[in-house]
C-alpha positions as CSV (number, residue, x, y, z in Angstrom):
1,X,0.0,0.0,0.0
2,X,1.3,3.4,-0.9
3,X,2.8,5.4,2.1
4,X,0.7,8.3,3.2
5,X,2.0,11.8,2.8
6,X,2.4,13.4,6.3
7,X,2.7,16.8,4.6
8,X,-0.7,16.6,3.2
9,X,-2.5,20.0,3.8
10,X,-5.7,18.2,4.9
11,X,-4.1,17.7,8.3
12,X,-4.7,20.8,10.3
13,X,-3.9,19.5,13.8
14,X,-1.5,17.1,15.3
15,X,-4.4,14.9,16.4
16,X,-5.7,14.6,12.8
17,X,-2.2,13.5,11.6
18,X,-1.9,10.9,14.4
19,X,-5.4,9.5,13.6
20,X,-4.4,9.1,10.0
21,X,-1.1,7.4,10.9
22,X,-3.0,5.0,13.2
23,X,-5.4,4.2,10.4
24,X,-2.6,3.6,8.0
25,X,-1.0,1.1,10.3
26,X,-4.3,-0.4,11.4
27,X,-3.6,0.4,15.0
28,X,-6.1,1.4,17.6
29,X,-5.5,4.1,20.2
30,X,-5.1,1.3,22.8
31,X,-2.2,-0.2,20.8
32,X,-0.5,3.2,20.6
33,X,-1.0,3.7,24.4
34,X,0.8,0.3,25.0
35,X,3.6,1.2,22.6
36,X,4.2,4.6,24.3
37,X,3.5,3.5,27.8
38,X,0.8,6.2,28.2
39,X,-2.7,5.6,29.4
40,X,-5.4,5.3,26.8
41,X,-7.3,8.4,28.0
42,X,-4.3,10.6,27.4
43,X,-3.9,9.2,23.9
44,X,-7.6,9.9,23.3
45,X,-7.0,13.6,24.4
46,X,-4.0,13.9,22.1
47,X,-5.8,12.5,19.1
48,X,-8.8,14.8,19.8
49,X,-6.5,17.8,20.2
50,X,-7.6,18.3,23.8
51,X,-4.0,17.9,25.0
52,X,-1.4,20.0,23.2
53,X,1.6,18.5,21.5
54,X,5.0,19.1,23.2
55,X,8.5,18.6,22.0
56,X,9.1,15.4,24.0
57,X,6.0,13.7,22.7
58,X,6.8,14.9,19.2
59,X,10.2,13.2,19.3
60,X,8.7,10.0,20.7
61,X,6.1,9.9,17.9
62,X,8.9,10.5,15.4
63,X,10.5,7.2,16.4
64,X,7.2,5.4,16.2
65,X,5.8,6.7,12.9
66,X,8.9,7.9,11.1
67,X,7.5,11.4,10.8
68,X,9.7,14.3,11.7
69,X,9.0,15.8,15.1
70,X,9.0,19.2,13.5
71,X,5.9,18.3,11.5
72,X,3.9,17.6,14.7
73,X,5.1,20.8,16.3
74,X,4.4,22.8,13.2
75,X,0.8,21.6,13.2
76,X,0.4,22.4,16.9
77,X,1.7,25.9,16.3
78,X,-0.7,26.5,13.4
79,X,-3.6,25.1,15.5
80,X,-2.8,27.2,18.5
81,X,-2.6,30.4,16.4
82,X,-6.0,29.5,14.8
83,X,-7.6,29.0,18.2
84,X,-6.1,32.2,19.6
85,X,-7.4,34.2,16.6
86,X,-10.9,32.8,17.2
87,X,-10.8,33.5,20.9
88,X,-9.2,36.9,20.6
89,X,-11.7,39.7,21.4
90,X,-11.5,42.6,18.9
91,X,-10.0,45.7,20.5
92,X,-10.2,48.6,18.1
93,X,-8.2,50.8,20.6
94,X,-5.2,48.4,20.5
95,X,-3.7,49.9,17.4
96,X,-4.3,53.4,18.8
97,X,-2.5,52.6,22.0
98,X,0.4,51.1,20.0
99,X,0.8,54.5,18.2
100,X,0.4,56.6,21.3
101,X,2.6,54.6,23.7
102,X,5.1,53.8,20.9
103,X,5.4,57.3,19.4
104,X,5.0,59.6,22.5
105,X,7.5,59.9,25.4
106,X,4.8,59.1,27.9
107,X,7.2,58.9,30.9
108,X,8.6,62.3,30.1
109,X,5.2,63.8,29.7
110,X,4.1,62.4,33.1
111,X,7.3,63.8,34.7
112,X,6.7,67.2,33.1
113,X,3.1,67.3,34.5
114,X,1.5,67.2,31.1
115,X,-0.2,63.9,31.8
116,X,-1.8,63.0,35.2
117,X,-0.8,59.5,35.9
118,X,1.4,57.6,38.4
119,X,3.5,56.1,35.7
120,X,3.3,54.6,32.2
121,X,1.6,51.5,33.5
122,X,-1.3,53.5,34.8
123,X,-2.9,53.0,31.3
124,X,-6.4,54.2,32.2
125,X,-5.3,57.6,33.5
126,X,-2.7,57.9,30.8
127,X,-5.4,57.5,28.1
128,X,-7.8,59.8,29.8
129,X,-5.1,62.5,30.2
130,X,-4.0,62.1,26.6
131,X,-7.6,62.8,25.5
132,X,-7.6,66.0,27.5
133,X,-4.1,67.0,26.4
134,X,-5.0,66.7,22.7
135,X,-8.6,68.0,23.2
136,X,-10.4,65.0,21.8
137,X,-13.3,62.9,23.0
138,X,-11.8,59.6,21.7
139,X,-8.2,58.5,21.5
140,X,-8.5,57.5,17.9
141,X,-9.2,61.2,17.0
142,X,-5.7,62.3,18.1
143,X,-4.3,64.2,15.1
144,X,-1.2,62.3,14.2
145,X,-2.9,58.9,14.2
146,X,-3.2,57.4,10.7
147,X,-6.9,56.8,11.0
148,X,-7.9,60.1,12.7
149,X,-11.2,61.2,11.2
150,X,-10.4,64.9,11.5
151,X,-7.1,66.6,10.9
152,X,-6.3,70.3,11.6
153,X,-2.8,70.1,10.0
154,X,-1.3,71.9,12.9
155,X,2.1,71.4,11.4
156,X,3.0,69.6,8.2
157,X,5.7,66.9,8.6
158,X,5.8,67.2,12.4
159,X,6.5,64.0,14.4
160,X,4.1,62.9,17.2
161,X,6.7,64.1,19.8
162,X,6.9,67.5,18.1
163,X,3.2,67.8,17.9
164,X,2.9,67.0,21.7
165,X,5.3,69.9,22.4
166,X,3.3,72.2,20.1
167,X,0.0,71.3,21.8
168,X,1.5,72.2,25.1
169,X,2.7,75.6,23.7
170,X,-0.8,76.2,22.3
171,X,-2.6,75.3,25.6
172,X,-0.3,77.7,27.6
173,X,-0.5,80.5,25.0
174,X,-4.3,80.3,25.0
175,X,-4.4,81.4,28.6
176,X,-2.1,84.4,28.2
177,X,-3.2,88.0,28.3
178,X,-1.4,90.4,25.9
179,X,-2.0,93.7,24.2
180,X,-3.8,93.9,20.9
181,X,-1.6,92.9,17.9
182,X,-0.8,95.1,14.9
183,X,1.7,95.1,12.1
184,X,3.2,98.4,13.5
185,X,3.6,96.7,16.9
186,X,5.8,93.8,15.6
187,X,8.0,96.3,13.7
188,X,8.4,98.3,16.9
189,X,9.2,95.2,18.9
190,X,12.0,94.2,16.5
191,X,13.5,97.6,16.8
192,X,13.4,97.6,20.6
193,X,14.9,94.1,20.8
194,X,17.7,95.2,18.4
195,X,18.7,97.8,21.0
196,X,19.2,95.1,23.6
197,X,21.8,93.0,21.6
198,X,24.9,94.5,23.2
199,X,24.2,93.6,26.9
200,X,22.9,90.1,27.7
201,X,21.2,91.2,30.9
202,X,19.0,93.6,28.9
203,X,17.4,90.6,27.2
204,X,15.2,90.1,30.3
205,X,13.0,92.8,28.7
206,X,12.1,90.6,25.7
207,X,9.0,89.0,27.1
208,X,7.5,92.3,28.1
209,X,8.3,93.9,24.7
210,X,6.6,91.0,23.0
211,X,3.5,91.1,25.2
212,X,3.1,94.9,24.7
213,X,3.3,94.1,20.9
214,X,0.4,91.6,21.2
215,X,2.7,88.6,20.7
216,X,2.2,85.6,23.1
217,X,5.7,84.4,24.0
218,X,6.1,81.0,25.6
219,X,9.2,79.1,26.5
220,X,8.6,75.3,26.8
221,X,11.5,72.9,27.3
222,X,11.8,70.5,24.4
223,X,11.0,66.8,24.6
224,X,13.5,64.0,23.9
225,X,14.4,63.7,20.2
226,X,12.2,66.6,19.2
227,X,15.0,68.9,18.1
228,X,12.6,71.9,18.1
229,X,14.0,75.4,18.2
230,X,10.8,77.4,17.9
231,X,7.4,77.8,16.4
232,X,5.1,80.5,15.1
233,X,1.3,80.1,14.8
234,X,-1.8,82.2,15.3
235,X,-4.8,81.9,17.6
236,X,-8.1,82.9,15.9
237,X,-6.1,84.4,13.0
238,X,-5.5,87.5,15.1
239,X,-3.1,86.7,17.9
240,X,0.4,85.5,17.0
241,X,2.3,83.0,19.2
242,X,6.0,82.5,19.4
243,X,7.1,79.4,21.2
244,X,10.8,78.6,21.9
245,X,12.7,75.8,23.6
246,X,16.1,77.5,24.2
247,X,17.6,74.0,23.8
248,X,20.9,75.8,23.0
249,X,21.5,78.2,25.9
250,X,23.5,80.8,24.0
251,X,23.0,84.5,23.3
252,X,23.5,84.1,19.5
253,X,21.0,81.2,19.2
254,X,18.4,82.9,21.3
255,X,18.5,86.1,19.2
256,X,18.7,84.1,15.9
257,X,15.7,81.9,16.7
258,X,13.7,84.8,18.2
259,X,14.2,87.0,15.1
260,X,13.4,84.0,12.9
261,X,10.1,83.6,14.6
262,X,9.4,87.3,14.5
263,X,9.9,87.3,10.8
264,X,7.2,84.6,10.5
265,X,4.9,86.9,12.6
266,X,5.9,89.9,10.5
267,X,5.0,88.1,7.3
268,X,1.9,86.5,8.8
269,X,3.3,83.0,8.2
270,X,1.6,80.2,10.2
271,X,-2.0,81.4,9.8
272,X,-3.2,78.1,8.6
273,X,-0.6,75.7,9.9
274,X,2.1,76.2,12.5
275,X,5.6,77.1,11.3
276,X,7.5,74.6,13.4
277,X,11.2,75.2,13.2
278,X,13.3,72.1,13.8
279,X,17.1,72.0,14.1
280,X,17.7,75.4,12.6
281,X,21.5,74.8,12.9
282,X,21.2,71.6,10.9
283,X,19.8,70.4,7.5
284,X,16.3,71.8,6.8
285,X,13.5,69.2,6.9
286,X,11.8,68.1,3.7
287,X,8.7,70.2,3.2
288,X,6.7,72.2,0.6
289,X,8.3,74.8,-1.7
290,X,6.1,77.5,-0.1
291,X,7.3,76.6,3.4
292,X,11.0,76.4,2.2
293,X,10.7,79.9,0.8
294,X,9.2,81.2,4.1
295,X,11.9,79.6,6.1
296,X,14.7,81.0,3.9
297,X,13.3,84.5,4.3
298,X,13.1,84.0,8.1
299,X,16.6,82.7,8.2
300,X,18.0,85.6,6.2
301,X,16.2,88.1,8.3
302,X,17.5,86.4,11.5
303,X,21.1,86.3,10.3
304,X,20.9,89.9,9.1
305,X,19.5,90.9,12.5
306,X,22.5,89.4,14.3
307,X,25.1,90.6,11.9
308,X,24.2,92.5,8.7
309,X,25.3,90.3,5.7
310,X,27.2,93.1,3.9
311,X,29.1,93.9,7.0
312,X,29.9,90.2,7.7
313,X,31.0,89.8,4.1
314,X,33.4,92.7,4.4
315,X,34.7,91.5,7.8
316,X,35.4,88.0,6.4
317,X,37.0,89.4,3.3
318,X,39.4,91.6,5.4
319,X,40.3,89.1,8.1
320,X,40.1,85.6,6.5
321,X,41.6,83.1,7.2
322,X,42.8,84.5,10.5
323,X,40.3,85.9,13.0
324,X,41.6,87.1,16.4
325,X,39.8,87.8,19.6
326,X,40.6,91.5,19.2
327,X,39.1,91.5,15.7
328,X,35.9,89.8,16.9
329,X,35.5,92.2,19.9
330,X,36.2,95.3,17.7
331,X,33.7,94.2,15.1
332,X,31.1,93.6,17.7
333,X,31.6,97.1,19.1
334,X,31.2,98.6,15.7
335,X,27.9,96.7,15.3
336,X,26.8,97.5,18.9
337,X,26.1,93.9,19.7
338,X,27.6,91.4,22.2
339,X,30.7,89.6,20.9
340,X,28.8,86.3,21.3
341,X,26.3,87.3,18.6
342,X,29.2,87.8,16.1
343,X,30.9,84.6,17.3
344,X,27.8,82.6,16.6
345,X,27.3,83.9,13.2
346,X,31.0,83.6,12.3
347,X,30.8,79.9,13.4
348,X,27.9,79.3,11.1
349,X,29.6,81.2,8.3
350,X,32.9,79.3,8.6
351,X,31.4,76.0,9.9
352,X,34.0,76.1,12.6
353,X,31.9,75.6,15.8
354,X,34.9,75.4,18.2
355,X,36.0,79.0,17.6
356,X,35.3,81.8,20.1
357,X,33.1,79.6,22.3
358,X,34.0,81.6,25.4
359,X,31.8,84.5,24.1
360,X,28.6,82.4,23.8
361,X,27.2,83.5,27.1
362,X,24.2,81.7,28.6
363,X,21.0,83.6,28.4
364,X,18.1,81.3,29.7
365,X,18.4,82.3,33.3
366,X,18.2,86.0,32.3
367,X,15.1,85.6,30.1
368,X,13.1,83.1,32.0
369,X,12.2,85.0,35.2
370,X,10.1,87.4,33.2
371,X,8.7,84.9,30.7
372,X,5.9,82.3,30.7
373,X,7.9,79.1,31.2
374,X,7.2,75.3,31.3
375,X,10.1,73.0,32.0
376,X,13.4,72.7,33.8
377,X,11.5,71.6,36.9
378,X,8.7,74.2,36.6
379,X,5.2,73.1,35.5
380,X,3.0,75.9,34.1
381,X,-0.3,75.8,36.0
382,X,-2.8,75.4,33.2
383,X,-6.4,76.2,34.1
384,X,-5.5,77.7,37.5
């Protein structure tokens, strides 16, 4: 009689294969129990798939039926998966939780006071807090989820981490009280801030100048991997917001990013989607041609605010390739700016970031006491 094919796809479980092998040999289950030294009831449970196959039994059956043990184990695995899929209760929120818990720094958000929960394992409170944080009634409506029914396009190409930071800035800015904004006000603010560039301690006045110009200025510490420098967006198309991270605590970076965002405000960029500025010292992110043009204008305005391009060109032409401390300080005095402002722009120009680092004075502790701040151990009291 022709030998049966143990790989036949009609066998879906180990028990079905064993039953077929018994039939081929003309054995009863009692005979198999005697051969294996196992009670007949156990053999019945194995053949009826009420008892799962294990590696030891698979090896024993291999010696009896000359069928590889791997075949018995493969059928058991397939059968177990099929049963698990049948018994699995559909959970439409599982994929949502995978995105939220996988893409967001939940632990950091809890530590920062953005989410009210004991820790990341406190799933119920984490989920409820995330709904409040993102202003949605259902988790699946969070903006960055692939199946979100409604999208506001807060910021094109922003990562979930960056969007979380942006939502925090927006929530804080929404509670601020500032003067009425006008185009003349922002022009005046830029002129007033320009007068402060020579003395770092004078930059403590920046938050008040912006508030008087109708600009909501918020400093929120960045989140891990976000690489955010700043953002510009508008509330109700009438009230501009500037958010900054101050992730680089240097006078040159502070003035560059601030003026960059002020240029967005000045040109009314960010009316329909936030102008999220990521890694301004690095390569620009891939985005639309319109946004690229807006970013270039803002970068040019910021660089010219720190050191006018024509004057920088002339300075480099005169002094290159040797730049001394004396040259740097003298040039800064001519411009009426702090030497650190010139040092930062010269570093960018020459791509030599180890030069004149001693002039890059820290600025955060000067600016923060008069600003609206969230981070570095301080939690902004939303809704209080």
